[in-house]
C-alpha positions in Angstrom: -30.0 -69.0 -61.2 -29.2 -67.6 -57.8 -31.2 -64.9 -56.2 -29.2 -61.7 -55.3 -29.0 -60.9 -51.6 -30.2 -57.6 -50.4 -27.6 -55.2 -49.0 -28.0 -54.1 -45.4 -29.5 -50.6 -44.9 -27.0 -47.9 -44.3 -27.3 -44.5 -42.7 -27.3 -41.3 -44.6 -23.5 -41.0 -44.2 -22.9 -44.6 -45.4 -21.5 -45.5 -42.0 -23.2 -48.9 -41.9 -25.6 -48.0 -39.1 -29.2 -48.9 -39.9 -31.8 -46.1 -39.7 -33.9 -48.2 -37.3 -31.0 -48.6 -35.0 -30.3 -44.8 -35.0 -34.0 -44.1 -34.3 -34.0 -46.5 -31.4 -30.9 -44.9 -30.0 -32.4 -41.4 -30.3 -35.5 -42.6 -28.6 -33.6 -44.2 -25.8 -31.5 -41.0 -25.3 -34.6 -38.8 -25.4 -36.4 -40.9 -22.9 -33.4 -41.0 -20.5 -32.9 -37.3 -20.7 -36.6 -36.7 -20.1 -36.7 -39.1 -17.2 -33.7 -37.3 -15.6 -35.4 -33.9 -15.9 -38.7 -35.3 -14.5 -36.8 -36.9 -11.6 -35.2 -33.6 -10.6 -38.7 -32.0 -10.6 -40.1 -34.9 -8.5 -37.2 -34.6 -6.0 -37.8 -30.8 -5.6 -41.5 -31.3 -5.2 -40.9 -34.0 -2.6 -38.6 -31.7 -0.6 -41.1 -28.9 -0.8 -44.0 -31.1 0.3 -42.0 -32.5 3.2 -41.0 -29.0 4.4 -44.5 -27.7 4.1 -46.0 -30.7 5.9 -43.5 -30.6 8.8 -43.8 -26.8 9.1 -47.6 -26.8 9.4 -47.7 -27.0 13.2 -45.4 -24.0 13.5 -47.4 -22.1 10.9 -50.5 -22.3 13.1 -51.6 -19.0 14.6 -51.7 -20.6 18.0 -48.1 -21.8 17.9 -45.6 -20.0 20.2 -41.9 -19.8 19.5 -39.8 -18.8 22.5 -42.8 -16.8 23.8 -43.3 -15.0 20.5 -44.5 -15.6 16.9 -42.8 -17.5 14.1 -42.2 -14.3 12.2 -40.4 -12.7 15.1 -38.2 -15.9 15.3 -37.5 -16.4 11.6 -37.2 -12.7 10.7 -33.8 -12.0 12.3 -32.5 -15.3 10.9 -33.6 -14.5 7.4 -32.1 -11.0 7.7 -28.7 -12.4 8.9 -28.7 -15.0 6.1 -29.3 -12.4 3.4 -26.8 -9.9 5.0 -24.0 -12.4 5.2 -24.6 -13.6 1.6 -24.7 -10.0 0.3 -21.4 -9.2 2.0 -19.8 -12.3 0.5 -21.2 -11.5 -3.0 -20.1 -7.8 -2.9 -16.5 -8.8 -1.8 -16.1 -11.9 -4.0 -17.6 -10.9 -7.3 -15.2 -8.1 -8.4 -12.2 -10.1 -7.1 -13.3 -13.2 -9.0 -13.9 -11.3 -12.2 -10.4 -9.7 -11.9 -8.8 -13.1 -11.3 -10.7 -14.6 -14.2 -9.5 -11.9 -16.5 -6.0 -12.2 -15.3 -5.9 -16.0 -15.9 -7.6 -15.7 -19.3 -6.0 -12.7 -20.9 -2.9 -11.4 -18.9 -1.0 -14.3 -17.2 1.6 -16.3 -19.1 0.3 -19.7 -20.2 2.2 -21.7 -17.6 1.3 -19.4 -14.8 -2.4 -19.3 -16.0 -2.5 -23.1 -15.9 -1.1 -23.3 -12.4 -3.3 -20.6 -11.1 -6.3 -22.2 -12.7 -5.5 -25.5 -11.0 -5.2 -23.7 -7.7 -8.6 -22.1 -8.1 -10.2 -25.4 -8.8 -8.6 -27.0 -5.7 -9.8 -24.1 -3.5 -13.4 -25.0 -4.6 -12.9 -28.5 -3.3 -11.8 -27.5 0.2 -14.5 -28.5 2.8 -16.4 -25.8 4.5 -15.4 -26.9 8.0 -11.8 -26.0 7.0 -12.8 -22.5 6.1 -14.7 -22.2 9.3 -11.7 -23.2 11.4 -9.5 -20.8 9.5 -12.1 -18.1 10.0 -12.3 -18.5 13.8 -8.6 -19.1 14.5 -6.9 -16.8 12.0 -9.2 -14.3 10.3 -11.2 -13.3 13.3 -8.0 -12.4 15.2 -6.6 -10.5 12.2 -9.8 -8.4 12.1 -9.8 -7.3 15.7 -7.5 -4.3 15.2 -9.2 -3.5 11.9 -12.6 -3.3 13.7 -11.0 -1.1 16.4 -9.7 1.3 13.7 -13.1 1.3 11.9 -14.9 2.3 15.1 -12.4 5.1 15.9 -12.3 6.6 12.4 -15.6 5.6 10.7 -17.8 5.2 13.8 -20.2 7.8 12.4 -21.3 5.3 9.8 -24.0 3.0 11.2 -22.2 -0.1 9.7 -19.2 0.6 11.8 -20.8 2.2 14.9 -19.3 -0.4 17.3 -18.4 -1.1 20.0 -15.9 -3.3 18.2 -16.0 -6.9 19.0 -13.0 -8.1 21.1 -13.1 -11.6 19.6 -13.6 -10.6 15.9 -16.5 -13.0 15.5 -18.9 -10.7 13.7 -21.2 -10.8 10.8 -18.6 -9.1 8.7 -16.0 -11.8 9.5 -18.6 -14.5 8.6 -19.3 -12.6 5.3 -15.6 -12.5 4.5 -15.2 -16.2 5.1 -18.2 -16.9 2.8 -16.5 -14.6 0.2 -13.4 -16.7 0.3 -15.6 -19.8 -0.1 -17.5 -18.7 -3.1 -14.6 -16.9 -4.8 -13.2 -20.0 -6.5 -16.7 -21.0 -7.8 -17.2 -17.6 -9.4 -13.6 -17.3 -10.6 -13.7 -20.7 -12.3 -16.9 -20.0 -14.2 -15.8 -16.4 -15.1 -12.5 -17.7 -16.4 -14.1 -20.3 -18.7 -16.6 -17.7 -19.9 -13.9 -15.1 -20.8 -11.9 -17.8 -22.6 -14.9 -18.4 -24.9 -14.9 -14.9 -26.3 -14.5 -15.1 -30.1 -10.9 -14.6 -31.1 -12.0 -12.6 -34.1 -13.7 -10.0 -31.9 -10.6 -9.5 -29.8 -8.3 -9.2 -32.8 -10.7 -6.8 -34.6 -10.7 -4.5 -31.5 -6.9 -4.6 -31.4 -6.7 -4.0 -35.1 -8.8 -0.8 -34.7 -6.3 0.6 -32.3 -7.8 -0.4 -29.0 -5.5 -1.0 -26.0 -5.7 -4.4 -24.3 -7.9 -2.9 -21.5 -10.2 -1.3 -24.1 -10.4 -4.6 -26.0 -11.4 -6.4 -22.7 -13.8 -3.6 -21.8 -15.7 -3.5 -25.1 -15.3 -7.1 -26.3 -14.7 -9.6 -23.5 -16.7 -8.2 -20.6 -19.9 -7.6 -22.7 -19.7 -11.1 -24.2 -19.4 -12.7 -20.7 -21.8 -10.4 -18.8 -24.6 -12.9 -18.6 -22.3 -15.7 -17.7 -20.7 -13.7 -14.9 -24.2 -12.9 -13.5 -25.0 -16.7 -13.5 -21.7 -17.4 -11.8 -22.4 -14.8 -9.1 -25.9 -16.2 -8.5 -24.4 -19.7 -8.1 -22.0 -18.2 -5.5 -24.8 -16.5 -3.8 -26.7 -19.7 -3.6 -23.7 -21.3 -1.9 -23.4 -18.5 0.5 -27.1 -18.6 1.4 -27.0 -22.2 2.3 -23.6 -22.4 4.0 -23.8 -23.9 7.5 -20.7 -25.0 9.4 -18.4 -22.1 8.5 -20.9 -19.6 9.7 -21.8 -21.6 12.8 -18.1 -21.7 13.8 -17.3 -18.1 13.1 -20.4 -16.1 14.1 -21.3 -15.1 17.7 -25.1 -14.8 17.5 -27.7 -12.8 19.4 -30.8 -13.3 17.1 -31.2 -9.5 16.5 -31.7 -7.3 13.4 -28.9 -4.8 13.1 -26.7 -3.3 10.4 -23.8 -2.9 12.7 -21.2 -5.2 11.1 -18.4 -5.1 13.7 -20.1 -5.4 17.1 -20.5 -8.6 19.2 -24.3 -8.4 18.7 -24.9 -10.2 15.4 -27.9 -11.9 13.7 -27.6 -15.6 13.0 -28.3 -17.4 9.7 -31.0 -19.9 9.1 -28.7 -22.8 8.1 -26.3 -22.2 11.1 -29.2 -21.9 13.5 -30.7 -25.2 12.3 -27.3 -27.0 12.6 -26.8 -25.7 16.1 -30.3 -26.3 17.5 -31.7 -29.3 15.6 -30.0 -32.1 17.7 -31.7 -30.9 20.9 -35.0 -29.8 19.4 -38.2 -31.7 20.2 -41.9 -31.1 19.5 -42.9 -27.7 18.2 -39.2 -26.6 18.2 -38.5 -29.1 15.5 -41.4 -27.8 13.4 -40.1 -24.3 13.9 -36.7 -25.1 12.6 -38.2 -26.9 9.6 -40.3 -23.8 9.0 -37.2 -21.7 8.9 -35.7 -24.2 6.5 -38.8 -23.7 4.3 -38.1 -20.0 4.3 -34.5 -20.6 3.2 -35.8 -23.0 0.5 -38.2 -20.3 -0.8 -35.5 -17.5 -0.8 -33.1 -19.8 -2.7 -35.7 -20.4 -5.3 -36.4 -16.7 -5.7 -32.7 -16.0 -6.1 -32.4 -18.7 -8.9 -35.5 -17.3 -10.7 -34.1 -13.8 -10.5 -30.8 -15.0 -11.9 -32.5 -16.8 -14.8 -34.5 -13.6 -15.5 -31.4 -11.4 -15.5 -29.5 -13.8 -17.8 -32.4 -14.1 -20.2 -32.8 -10.3 -20.3 -29.1 -9.8 -20.9 -29.2 -12.4 -23.7 -32.2 -10.6 -25.3 -30.4 -7.2 -25.2 -27.3 -8.8 -26.8 
């Protein structure tokens, strides 16, 4: 009499996959994901340790930087970095949100697809191309605009002048950065607005809301936290941009809120790119110390973004 063979184990769904195999796969995936997360933390820690170690000679109280202190050297650079990034964010964010809403809720389907592809392509343009466009085209366009601002709005400190004859100002640099981060914010905002539950939109329209009221009370509140995240990603790109700013900006290493004069603060990234090849000794340590300051401010921006998103999610 033959002994019956035992049927192979099957998963809960009867798919023929043994439970042990599934558990091994889950463990492998969990270990890979954990290793990737730990690797990112290790890389960030290694970068931070390198920056701190190389910046220590410049952080010494006895170190002299161009005849002054490290704070006097890095302060104007940090100011210019934040000022240019804020200009870019203020200009790009409302335009990006408007384009995202147009693509997701107003444009015909074919036009929306073509415009979406165009936005994605703009995000892939190298920064050096934006810098060349800024110095050759945009700066020349802005010269008469700066002259008009000085003549008509010169009583405002931001436009006190004298207007730059070349157009290479911190405002021009901020506008170039705005163009650079606009496709990033637009692409994310578009995808977020498209994820708004269809039932919410239809319910608002059924209650008699206009299309704008439906977007105001359904779409925008749903995507608020995502738009904040997109804006913070764009801000991070603007803070770290190098070549476009280095090409466009005519720097004087000063602290000023005058946006249209030829006296402009530089940015940390552009200053490092322009001076690092010829730097030696303590000058190299000073540049790395300024890079450490940029590293810290970028971390603070990311932490602030996460806090804002978490708070918006909690209120929702």
